[in-house]
C-alpha positions as CSV (number, residue, x, y, z in Angstrom):
1,M,117.7,97.0,91.1
2,N,115.7,93.8,91.5
3,I,117.0,91.7,88.5
4,K,114.5,88.8,89.0
5,T,111.4,91.1,89.0
6,D,112.8,93.2,86.2
7,F,113.6,90.1,84.1
8,L,110.2,88.5,84.6
9,N,108.5,91.8,83.7
10,A,110.6,92.2,80.6
11,L,109.5,88.8,79.1
12,V,107.6,89.5,75.9
13,S,105.9,86.1,76.1
14,R,106.1,83.0,78.2
15,P,109.5,81.3,77.6
16,R,109.5,77.9,75.8
17,L,111.2,75.6,78.4
18,S,111.5,71.9,79.2
19,P,109.4,70.5,82.0
20,G,110.8,71.4,85.4
21,Q,112.5,74.5,84.2
22,S,111.4,78.0,85.3
23,P,111.9,81.4,83.6
24,E,114.3,82.7,86.3
25,D,116.7,79.8,85.5
26,F,118.0,82.0,82.8
27,L,119.5,84.3,85.4
28,G,121.6,81.6,87.3
29,C,122.5,82.7,90.8
30,I,121.1,86.2,91.8
31,V,123.6,88.3,93.8
32,S,122.4,90.4,96.7
33,F,124.4,93.5,97.7
34,P,123.6,96.7,99.6
35,K,122.4,99.7,97.7
36,E,125.3,102.1,97.0
37,D,124.1,105.3,95.5
38,G,126.7,107.1,93.5
39,S,129.1,104.1,93.5
40,P,131.5,104.0,90.6
41,L,131.7,100.2,90.7
42,L,130.3,97.7,88.2
43,H,127.8,95.6,90.1
44,L,127.2,92.0,89.5
45,L,123.5,91.1,89.3
46,S,123.6,87.4,88.6
47,F,126.0,84.7,87.4
48,G,125.9,81.1,86.6
49,N,127.1,78.1,84.7
50,I,123.9,77.3,82.7
51,K,123.2,73.8,81.2
52,A,120.2,74.3,79.0
53,S,118.3,71.6,77.1
54,A,115.8,72.2,74.3
55,P,113.4,73.9,74.3
56,W,115.1,77.0,75.8
57,S,113.8,80.2,74.3
58,F,113.5,83.7,75.9
59,D,112.1,86.8,74.2
60,I,113.0,89.9,76.3
61,S,111.9,93.5,75.7
62,S,114.9,95.1,77.5
63,L,116.9,95.1,80.7
64,D,118.9,98.0,82.2
65,C,122.1,96.0,82.3
66,C,124.7,94.3,80.2
67,L,125.8,90.7,80.0
68,F,128.7,88.5,79.2
69,L,127.9,85.1,77.8
70,Y,130.6,82.5,77.1
71,T,129.5,79.3,75.3
72,K,131.4,76.2,76.6
73,S,129.6,73.6,74.5
74,G,126.6,73.2,72.3
75,C,125.4,76.3,70.5
76,G,122.9,79.1,71.0
77,K,121.3,81.9,68.9
78,L,120.9,85.6,69.7
79,T,118.3,87.5,67.6
80,V,118.5,91.3,67.6
81,N,116.9,93.6,65.1
82,S,115.9,90.6,62.9
83,Q,119.6,89.6,62.7
84,V,120.6,86.2,64.1
85,Y,124.0,85.6,65.7
86,T,125.4,82.1,66.3
87,L,126.9,81.6,69.8
88,G,129.2,78.7,69.1
89,E,131.7,76.9,71.3
90,S,134.4,79.2,72.9
91,S,132.6,82.4,71.7
92,L,132.2,85.3,74.1
93,L,129.4,87.8,73.8
94,F,129.3,91.2,75.4
95,F,125.8,92.6,75.0
96,D,123.8,95.8,75.8
97,C,120.5,94.5,77.1
98,R,118.7,97.8,76.8
99,Q,117.0,96.7,73.6
100,R,114.7,93.8,72.6
101,F,116.6,90.5,72.1
102,R,115.9,86.8,72.0
103,F,117.9,83.7,73.0
104,D,117.3,80.2,71.6
105,I,119.1,76.9,71.6
106,A,120.6,75.9,68.3
107,V,122.5,72.7,69.4
108,S,121.3,71.0,72.6
109,P,122.5,70.8,75.3
110,W,123.9,74.3,75.4
111,E,126.3,75.0,78.3
112,Y,127.3,78.6,78.9
113,Q,128.5,80.9,81.6
114,L,126.6,84.1,82.2
115,L,127.3,87.4,84.0
116,L,124.6,90.1,84.3
117,F,125.9,93.4,85.6
118,Y,125.3,97.2,85.6
119,G,127.0,100.4,86.7
120,A,127.3,104.1,85.9
121,S,130.1,103.5,83.3
122,L,128.1,101.1,81.2
123,P,126.4,103.6,78.9
124,Y,129.9,104.9,77.8
125,Y,131.2,101.3,77.3
126,C,128.1,100.5,75.3
127,S,128.5,103.6,73.1
128,L,131.8,102.1,71.8
129,L,130.0,98.9,70.5
130,P,129.4,98.8,66.8
131,R,125.9,100.1,65.9
132,T,125.1,97.7,63.0
133,Q,126.1,94.4,64.4
134,V,126.7,92.4,67.7
135,P,130.4,91.6,67.9
136,L,131.6,88.2,69.1
137,I,135.1,87.0,69.9
138,Q,136.6,83.6,70.0
139,L,138.5,82.7,73.2
140,P,141.6,80.5,73.0
141,P,142.1,77.7,75.6
142,Y,142.9,79.0,79.0
143,S,141.9,82.5,78.1
144,E,142.2,85.2,80.7
145,L,138.7,86.4,79.9
146,A,137.2,83.0,80.7
147,A,139.4,82.8,83.8
148,Y,138.0,86.2,84.9
149,M,134.4,84.8,84.6
150,K,135.3,81.9,86.8
151,N,137.0,84.1,89.4
152,I,133.9,86.4,89.5
153,A,131.7,83.4,90.1
154,V,133.9,82.4,93.1
155,R,134.1,85.9,94.5
156,A,130.3,86.4,94.2
157,Q,129.9,83.7,96.9
158,I,132.1,85.6,99.4
159,P,130.3,88.6,101.0
160,G,131.9,91.9,101.8
161,A,133.2,95.1,100.3
162,C,136.5,93.4,99.3
163,S,134.7,91.0,97.0
164,R,132.6,93.8,95.4
165,L,135.8,95.7,94.7
166,I,137.5,92.7,93.1
167,I,134.4,91.8,91.1
168,S,134.1,95.4,89.7
169,D,137.8,95.3,88.8
170,L,137.5,92.0,87.0
171,L,134.3,93.2,85.1
172,N,136.1,96.4,84.1
173,R,139.1,94.3,82.8
174,M,136.7,92.1,80.8
175,V,134.9,95.0,79.2
176,T,138.2,96.8,78.4
177,E,139.9,93.7,76.9
178,Y,136.7,92.8,74.9
179,L,136.3,96.3,73.5
180,T,140.0,96.7,72.8
181,G,139.9,93.5,70.8
182,I,136.8,94.7,68.9
183,L,137.9,98.2,68.2
184,N,141.5,97.4,67.3
185,P,141.5,93.8,65.9
186,D,144.3,94.5,63.5
187,A,146.7,96.0,66.0
188,S,150.1,95.7,64.4
189,L,152.3,93.1,66.1
190,S,155.3,94.8,64.5
191,Q,154.9,97.5,67.1
192,I,155.7,95.0,69.9
193,P,159.4,94.2,70.2
194,A,160.2,90.7,69.0
195,H,161.7,89.7,72.3
196,V,158.5,90.8,74.2
197,R,156.3,88.7,71.8
198,K,158.7,85.8,72.3
199,M,158.6,86.1,76.0
200,K,154.8,86.0,76.1
201,E,154.8,83.0,73.7
202,M,157.1,81.2,76.1
203,F,154.8,81.9,79.1
204,D,151.7,81.0,77.1
205,E,152.9,77.7,75.7
206,R,155.5,76.5,78.3
207,F,154.4,78.1,81.5
208,Q,155.4,75.0,83.5
209,N,159.1,75.7,82.9
210,L,161.2,77.5,85.4
211,Y,161.7,81.2,84.7
212,T,163.6,83.9,86.5
213,L,164.3,87.5,85.5
214,D,168.0,86.7,85.5
215,G,167.5,83.7,83.3
216,L,165.3,85.8,80.8
217,E,168.0,88.5,80.8
218,E,170.6,85.8,79.8
219,H,168.3,84.2,77.3
220,F,167.5,87.4,75.4
221,G,170.7,89.3,76.0
222,I,168.7,92.2,77.2
223,S,168.6,93.9,80.6
224,K,165.9,92.4,82.9
225,Y,164.9,95.9,83.8
226,R,164.2,96.7,80.1
227,L,162.4,93.4,79.7
228,C,160.1,94.2,82.7
229,R,159.5,97.7,81.5
230,E,158.6,96.7,77.9
231,F,156.5,93.7,78.8
232,S,154.6,95.7,81.4
233,H,154.0,98.5,78.9
234,T,152.7,96.1,76.2
235,Y,150.6,93.8,78.3
236,Q,149.8,96.0,81.3
237,T,151.3,93.5,83.8
238,P,154.9,92.6,84.8
239,P,156.2,89.4,83.1
240,L,156.3,87.1,86.2
241,Q,152.9,88.3,87.3
242,Y,151.6,87.4,83.8
243,L,153.3,84.0,84.1
244,N,151.8,83.3,87.5
245,R,148.3,84.3,86.3
246,K,148.7,81.9,83.4
247,R,149.8,79.1,85.7
248,I,146.9,79.7,88.1
249,D,144.4,79.9,85.2
250,H,145.6,76.5,84.0
251,A,145.5,75.1,87.6
252,A,141.9,76.2,88.0
253,C,141.0,74.3,84.8
254,L,142.7,71.1,86.2
255,L,141.0,71.5,89.5
256,T,137.6,71.3,88.0
257,S,138.3,68.8,85.2
258,T,140.5,66.2,86.9
259,N,140.9,64.4,90.2
260,L,144.6,65.2,90.6
261,L,145.9,66.1,94.0
262,I,146.7,69.7,94.9
263,H,150.4,69.2,94.9
264,E,150.3,67.3,91.6
265,I,148.5,70.2,90.0
266,G,151.0,72.7,91.4
267,S,153.9,70.7,89.9
268,M,152.1,70.4,86.6
269,V,151.8,74.2,86.2
270,G,155.4,74.8,87.3
271,I,155.0,75.5,91.1
272,D,156.6,72.6,93.0
273,N,156.3,74.2,96.4
274,T,152.8,73.3,97.5
275,N,152.5,76.0,100.1
276,H,153.6,78.6,97.6
277,F,151.1,77.2,95.1
278,I,148.2,77.4,97.6
279,N,149.1,81.0,98.6
280,L,149.5,82.1,95.0
281,F,146.2,80.5,94.0
282,K,144.4,82.2,96.9
283,K,146.0,85.5,95.9
284,Y,144.6,85.4,92.4
285,R,141.4,83.5,93.0
286,G,140.5,84.6,96.5
287,V,140.2,81.0,97.8
288,T,142.4,78.0,98.2
289,P,142.7,75.4,95.5
290,L,140.6,72.9,97.6
291,E,137.9,75.5,98.3
292,Y,137.8,76.4,94.6
293,R,137.4,72.8,93.5
294,Q,134.6,72.3,96.1
295,R,132.7,75.4,95.0
296,M,133.0,74.8,91.3
297,T,132.2,71.1,91.2
298,H,129.2,71.1,93.7
């Protein structure tokens, strides 16, 4: 699939753009990968952190792919079937591009992250979307979904089968979490044990504190084995792994928004051993903290 050619051919009319901008700017960075017939993977076509200024308007007939679009600031509009959807700050859109749609700026500048991707499983995923409206979700600060998008952008710059596997896994996680939130928004929290909800709340709000399984066992008066089992069943990840992801997600935000030193950021997120912090960051993001800062800020 040649996303640039397909995109340009899908334009219903010439886009309205500011001087110096070109239509393909909409796509961000196009990803090149070898053709893999019969592959079960989700394939990334393009990604980017787009900073658009008015005018910025694209009317597109259809594309054989899906997109994620996360608005960081400003505001955009999506028009589908004569309905207009506001893409406000912190909103995440998952959209089936196999239909006519239009994007416009509502509040300029509009800064958003974009992922375009396709794969054999997408028709099934798209069949689960509501037929009468385009659902949007609001992401909280340091959301894992936003972190997944950043991680995909970093991985897309590292060639090889390993990166393609990780990108596909992250895309699948994003689609699954998005659809789960749409299909079951009123999932009863009462079904989650109170101590499991409290443990997650501690990790989310005070992730910089020191936690051990023995300490959690003492705090809740519940076997650490039971805590691990119930937390893993509820959130599909072991508690300390969830905690480390939360720390690394916050560290990634600090790396791109501050000039703090690496060891300072490690300490701020609760990892005082700098070597351990670097190794853990590379485990979850695929690159060292310094490499991540350089790639995301240049």
